[in-house]
N, C-alpha and C positions, 0 to 999 in steps of 0.2 A: 502493500499499498504505499510504502512511503517513497518508493521510485515511481508510481503510477500517478500519483495525486499531485505532481508539482511541487511538494513541501521542500524539497531539495532545491527547487530553484534559485533561491537566493544564495545558499551557500557555494553551488554551483559557480555562480557569477564571482562569485568573492575567489574561488580556488582560480577561475582564469584570468582575472583581473591581476593577482598575483604572478601566475605564470607569464601573461603577457600573449605575444604574438605565438601561436602552436602552428603556422602553415608551415608545411613541409618538413615538420618534424616526426621523430620515430618516438613513440610515447608508451610505456609500459606502466599499466595500472593495478598494481598489486592490492588483493581484496577488493577486485572490482563488486563483488555482489552480482546485483541484477543486470550491471552493464549500463546504468545510467550516464555515469561519469564517462566512460568509453565513449558511449555514442556521442556525448556533449563535444569532445576530441576531436571524432571524424567529422561531425558537422560543422567544425571552425577550421579544417582544411589540413588536420594532420596528416602527413604521409603514411604513417602505418601505426594502429595501436594494437597492441596485444593486453586483453585483459586477464588476469589470473586469481585465481580463487582457490581455497582450499574447499569448499563445500561444492559437491559435485551438485546439486540440486539448484543453487545459484548458479552454476554455469549453464546449465540445462535451460534454466529460466533464460538467462541472458543470449544465448544461443537462438532459443525460440524467438524472442523478441528482436534480437539484430543479428541476423543470419552473416551480414556483412563482414562481422568483425572477427578478428581471431579472439575466442575464448578459449582458455586452455584452466583444467584441473591442476593446480600445483600448490606449492608452498614457498614463502619467502626464503624458507630454509634450505632450499634446494633449486638455484637457478643454473644449473649445471647446463641446461639445454640453450642458454643464450650465449653467447661470446662474450668475449672482452669488449668494452667500451662501443656497446651496440646500441644504445639510447639516449637520445636527447634529454628527455623528460622522464623521470620515474614520480608516478604518485603512491602514496601510502597512506590512505585515506582511513579512519577507525580501524586501523589494522594492527598496529605496534602492541596495543595495549592486549592483545589477543595471544603474542607471540612470548615463546618462555627464553629463547636465545636470541634477546633482542642485540647484542652486540653482533654476532654470527649474522643476524638479517642485514644490517647495517653495512656490515663489511661486504657481504654477497651484492646488495644493490652498487655500493660504490663499484665494485668490479664491474659491471654491466653497464655502469654510467659512461658516458663519454668523460674526458676530464673539465669541459666547458659546459656540461650538463647540470639540469636542475632538478633538485628531489624535494619535494612537497611533502612534508608530514602533517596529518591532521590528529589528534587526538584528546581525550579527557586528560587534562592533567592533574594530577594530585596536589590538594593543598593548594588549589590557586585563589586568587582574590574572590572570582565570581562566586565563590562558594560560600563565602562570609555573609552573615547575616543581612546587612545594611545593602550589599550588592547582589546577594539575590532577591530582594525586594525590588531592586530598581530593575532588574529583568524582567520580574514578574510584571512590573506596572507598563515597562516598553512594549511588552508582548500583546498588551490589551490594544494597542494601537497600529501594529506591524503586521504585515501579510505573512511573517514568517511566523508570528505569534498564531495568528488564527490557523495556520495549518498546524502549528505544535499542538493548540489546544484540540483541533481536530483526530489527531495521531494519538494524543492521551485517550481521547474518546474511544477509539477502535481499539486501541491496544488494551484497554482495560476488560474487554471481552477476552482477551487471550488467556490460557493456561499459567498459572504463576511459574512453572517450569521453563516457560519462553521466554524467562528475562534476558534480554538481551547483555545487562551488565555482569550478570553472573557467571559470564564466559571471561570476561578480564582476568587475564593473569597477573598482570603488574603495570599499574597506572603509574606513569613518570611524572616527577614535578619537571617544571620549566628548566630548572637548574641540571637536572639529572638527565635529560632529554637532548640540551645542548651540550653537556660534556659528551654524552653518547656519539654524538655526531662530529664534533671536533677531534676526539680520539680516534675516529677513521678518516681524518682530514678534510672533511668537508667545512666550509665557511658559512656562516650562518648570515643569511644577508636581510633576512625579512623575517620577526614574529609578531604574528597577529592573532587577537584574543577574538573568537566569532561567539557571540553574534554581534557583537557592540563594534 
């Protein structure tokens, strides 16, 4: 439902704004889920897009919806099917918190990314300012007046009907703080060029 409702539209726009022009670029979308973001990359002129996810049912859904895109079942912990320096952009959206060997994952991404390439990581961060009561109230207020806020409320209503065992956040292995994430990236010779907090 999240993918089909357009509820991710504002987030996708933020991701594309950060990445800039992707025309002619080769993109690896790790943790692609239903393929929504991979499809957006294609629409905006990416030369080649590969979507990868560990969940086979997610890949089946993505292939059925976007048959023109190369979707594969796989894990960031094994990117051996890709040559060194083969991608201009790698996206790692809402995925690193589900990975046990995070250092290996970032090292694997570094290997397949071109030296001048970009990695975009999005994740729920542990102990961030937005979890503090004052900021949490501020977000709730802004959600009353925004398109993404309306979509968020609708999603909450839909997901309230799901069984508790389907809680997405229960599959988080390790949430990172901002400092831990930046340290992990720098350890693998990435230069952090932008840090944004969504949805603000």
